[in-house]
C-alpha positions in Angstrom: 0.0 0.0 0.0 1.4 3.4 -1.0 0.2 6.4 0.9 1.1 10.0 -0.2 1.2 12.6 2.5 2.1 16.3 2.4 5.2 16.2 4.5 7.5 14.6 7.1 5.3 15.6 10.1 2.3 13.9 8.5 4.4 10.8 7.6 5.8 10.5 11.2 2.3 10.9 12.8 0.7 8.4 10.4 3.5 5.9 11.1 3.1 6.2 14.9 -0.7 5.8 14.6 -0.6 2.9 12.2 2.2 1.1 14.2 0.1 1.2 17.3 -3.3 0.4 15.8 -2.5 -2.4 13.3 -2.0 -6.1 14.3 1.6 -6.7 15.2 3.5 -8.8 12.7 1.0 -8.4 9.9 2.0 -5.0 8.6 5.3 -3.3 8.0 4.9 0.5 8.1 7.8 2.2 6.3 8.5 6.0 5.8 10.0 7.2 2.6 11.4 10.7 3.0 14.7 12.6 2.9 14.8 12.7 6.7 15.0 8.8 6.8 18.5 7.3 6.5 19.3 5.7 3.1 19.6 2.2 4.6 16.2 2.6 6.1 14.8 3.9 2.8 16.1 0.7 1.0 13.7 -1.3 3.1 10.8 -0.2 0.9 12.3 -2.1 -2.0 12.7 -5.4 -0.1 10.1 -8.1 -0.3 8.2 -8.5 3.0 8.0 -11.8 4.8 5.0 -14.1 3.8 1.7 -12.8 5.2 3.1 -9.3 5.9 1.8 -6.3 3.9 3.9 -3.2 3.5 2.5 0.3 4.0 4.8 2.9 2.5 4.2 6.5 3.7 5.8 9.0 1.3 5.4 12.4 -0.3 4.9 13.0 -4.0 8.5 14.3 -4.1 9.7 10.9 -2.8 7.7 9.2 -5.6 9.4 11.3 -8.2 12.9 10.6 -6.9 12.3 6.8 -6.8 10.7 6.4 -10.2 
């Protein structure tokens, strides 16, 4: 799941809310923003374990730089 948000503050807040409200171990919530270390950003490209869905929180600028 790819979610576009306006900025870092919104990404950070959404990550916190989703991480605490979704069932543990079934979802992987990953931020994609320039404030995230490159090695953490690389996680968005890795295949998640079986049964785990990725939720990527990004800005439209992040989308442009990835594609």
